[in-house]
N, CA, C and O atoms as a GROMACS GRO file, in nm:
protein
  172
    1UNK      N    1   7.739  14.539   2.161
    1UNK     CA    2   7.690  14.582   2.017
    1UNK      C    3   7.594  14.623   2.104
    1UNK      O    4   7.553  14.586   2.214
    2UNK      N    5   7.568  14.707   2.026
    2UNK     CA    6   7.413  14.833   2.016
    2UNK      C    7   7.330  14.866   1.888
    2UNK      O    8   7.394  14.920   1.798
    3UNK      N    9   7.204  14.845   1.868
    3UNK     CA   10   7.082  14.779   1.736
    3UNK      C   11   7.062  14.922   1.748
    3UNK      O   12   7.087  14.966   1.861
    4UNK      N   13   7.012  15.033   1.633
    4UNK     CA   14   6.964  15.157   1.646
    4UNK      C   15   6.797  15.135   1.493
    4UNK      O   16   6.771  15.109   1.375
    5UNK      N   17   6.742  15.172   1.623
    5UNK     CA   18   6.572  15.195   1.487
    5UNK      C   19   6.659  15.260   1.398
    5UNK      O   20   6.764  15.320   1.421
    6UNK      N   21   6.571  15.229   1.243
    6UNK     CA   22   6.607  15.295   1.167
    6UNK      C   23   6.588  15.422   1.154
    6UNK      O   24   6.659  15.503   1.095
    7UNK      N   25   6.438  15.448   1.238
    7UNK     CA   26   6.382  15.579   1.269
    7UNK      C   27   6.522  15.662   1.347
    7UNK      O   28   6.575  15.700   1.243
    8UNK      N   29   6.596  15.703   1.435
    8UNK     CA   30   6.622  15.729   1.465
    8UNK      C   31   6.686  15.831   1.372
    8UNK      O   32   6.693  15.954   1.372
    9UNK      N   33   6.746  15.696   1.265
    9UNK     CA   34   6.825  15.788   1.196
    9UNK      C   35   6.752  15.869   1.089
    9UNK      O   36   6.806  15.965   1.034
   10UNK      N   37   6.626  15.827   1.058
   10UNK     CA   38   6.541  15.935   0.999
   10UNK      C   39   6.502  16.018   1.076
   10UNK      O   40   6.440  16.080   0.990
   11UNK      N   41   6.481  16.090   1.189
   11UNK     CA   42   6.440  16.143   1.231
   11UNK      C   43   6.573  16.283   1.251
   11UNK      O   44   6.550  16.404   1.246
   12UNK      N   45   6.678  16.229   1.270
   12UNK     CA   46   6.820  16.310   1.150
   12UNK      C   47   6.867  16.394   1.088
   12UNK      O   48   6.961  16.473   1.094
   13UNK      N   49   6.759  16.357   1.004
   13UNK     CA   50   6.777  16.330   0.826
   13UNK      C   51   6.679  16.456   0.849
   13UNK      O   52   6.710  16.568   0.809
   14UNK      N   53   6.530  16.423   0.932
   14UNK     CA   54   6.476  16.561   0.870
   14UNK      C   55   6.439  16.628   0.959
   14UNK      O   56   6.490  16.568   1.053
   15UNK      N   57   6.396  16.694   0.993
   15UNK     CA   58   6.351  16.858   1.062
   15UNK      C   59   6.217  16.888   1.146
   15UNK      O   60   6.206  16.970   1.238
   16UNK      N   61   6.101  16.792   1.086
   16UNK     CA   62   6.025  16.750   1.046
   16UNK      C   63   5.970  16.785   1.193
   16UNK      O   64   5.894  16.880   1.213
   17UNK      N   65   6.009  16.711   1.281
   17UNK     CA   66   5.972  16.740   1.441
   17UNK      C   67   6.076  16.757   1.530
   17UNK      O   68   6.150  16.671   1.578
   18UNK      N   69   6.074  16.913   1.552
   18UNK     CA   70   6.256  16.971   1.583
   18UNK      C   71   6.336  16.893   1.727
   18UNK      O   72   6.456  16.889   1.756
   19UNK      N   73   6.203  16.830   1.808
   19UNK     CA   74   6.298  16.805   1.896
   19UNK      C   75   6.310  16.606   1.872
   19UNK      O   76   6.372  16.517   1.931
   20UNK      N   77   6.265  16.608   1.815
   20UNK     CA   78   6.313  16.431   1.759
   20UNK      C   79   6.415  16.438   1.687
   20UNK      O   80   6.504  16.353   1.676
   21UNK      N   81   6.403  16.573   1.616
   21UNK     CA   82   6.596  16.575   1.510
   21UNK      C   83   6.683  16.644   1.671
   21UNK      O   84   6.797  16.600   1.658
   22UNK      N   85   6.681  16.678   1.727
   22UNK     CA   86   6.778  16.693   1.814
   22UNK      C   87   6.753  16.642   1.924
   22UNK      O   88   6.796  16.695   2.026
   23UNK      N   89   6.684  16.537   1.928
   23UNK     CA   90   6.754  16.406   2.006
   23UNK      C   91   6.859  16.268   1.934
   23UNK      O   92   6.958  16.200   1.958
   24UNK      N   93   6.752  16.288   1.830
   24UNK     CA   94   6.848  16.195   1.702
   24UNK      C   95   7.002  16.212   1.726
   24UNK      O   96   7.096  16.141   1.765
   25UNK      N   97   6.979  16.362   1.676
   25UNK     CA   98   7.169  16.401   1.615
   25UNK      C   99   7.274  16.411   1.760
   25UNK      O  100   7.396  16.408   1.778
   26UNK      N  101   7.141  16.425   1.858
   26UNK     CA  102   7.294  16.423   2.039
   26UNK      C  103   7.288  16.270   2.064
   26UNK      O  104   7.398  16.241   2.110
   27UNK      N  105   7.227  16.181   2.056
   27UNK     CA  106   7.232  16.028   2.045
   27UNK      C  107   7.345  15.948   1.942
   27UNK      O  108   7.433  15.878   1.992
   28UNK      N  109   7.332  15.966   1.789
   28UNK     CA  110   7.404  15.972   1.703
   28UNK      C  111   7.539  15.992   1.757
   28UNK      O  112   7.632  15.913   1.771
   29UNK      N  113   7.521  16.198   1.803
   29UNK     CA  114   7.637  16.212   1.884
   29UNK      C  115   7.728  16.124   1.987
   29UNK      O  116   7.845  16.090   1.998
   30UNK      N  117   7.607  16.106   2.054
   30UNK     CA  118   7.684  16.031   2.126
   30UNK      C  119   7.772  15.873   2.129
   30UNK      O  120   7.860  15.855   2.214
   31UNK      N  121   7.748  15.801   2.062
   31UNK     CA  122   7.748  15.663   2.022
   31UNK      C  123   7.915  15.686   1.918
   31UNK      O  124   8.008  15.606   1.921
   32UNK      N  125   7.908  15.827   1.828
   32UNK     CA  126   7.979  15.808   1.708
   32UNK      C  127   8.121  15.658   1.702
   32UNK      O  128   8.175  15.584   1.619
   33UNK      N  129   8.123  15.680   1.814
   33UNK     CA  130   8.242  15.549   1.876
   33UNK      C  131   8.232  15.432   1.862
   33UNK      O  132   8.333  15.369   1.830
   34UNK      N  133   8.099  15.362   1.881
   34UNK     CA  134   8.066  15.260   1.917
   34UNK      C  135   8.042  15.178   1.815
   34UNK      O  136   7.953  15.234   1.750
   35UNK      N  137   8.077  15.052   1.750
   35UNK     CA  138   8.000  14.966   1.656
   35UNK      C  139   7.867  15.003   1.690
   35UNK      O  140   7.818  15.032   1.799
   36UNK      N  141   7.811  14.995   1.562
   36UNK     CA  142   7.667  15.010   1.554
   36UNK      C  143   7.620  14.890   1.496
   36UNK      O  144   7.699  14.798   1.478
   37UNK      N  145   7.500  14.881   1.465
   37UNK     CA  146   7.460  14.695   1.404
   37UNK      C  147   7.307  14.827   1.366
   37UNK      O  148   7.264  14.900   1.456
   38UNK      N  149   7.268  14.828   1.268
   38UNK     CA  150   7.126  14.880   1.146
   38UNK      C  151   7.042  14.744   1.121
   38UNK      O  152   7.088  14.663   1.040
   39UNK      N  153   6.954  14.724   1.168
   39UNK     CA  154   6.865  14.645   1.122
   39UNK      C  155   6.846  14.630   0.997
   39UNK      O  156   6.903  14.733   0.960
   40UNK      N  157   6.786  14.551   0.844
   40UNK     CA  158   6.768  14.535   0.786
   40UNK      C  159   6.572  14.592   0.766
   40UNK      O  160   6.516  14.667   0.846
   41UNK      N  161   6.522  14.545   0.670
   41UNK     CA  162   6.402  14.569   0.710
   41UNK      C  163   6.376  14.565   0.522
   41UNK      O  164   6.436  14.620   0.431
   42UNK      N  165   6.287  14.495   0.525
   42UNK     CA  166   6.200  14.444   0.318
   42UNK      C  167   6.116  14.492   0.375
   42UNK      O  168   6.095  14.510   0.495
   43UNK      N  169   6.036  14.524   0.239
   43UNK     CA  170   5.822  14.527   0.240
   43UNK      C  171   5.813  14.407   0.162
   43UNK      O  172   5.703  14.361   0.132
   0.00000   0.00000   0.00000
């Protein structure tokens, strides 16, 4: 089981920080065949 922090998804969507965007996209691409759990958060 793999749990991904929501910041990885945010970084992959927005190019505010080019290095973080690139790393997030690379990470998500490298694990695309795994079962991933995304923690929920509430305010």
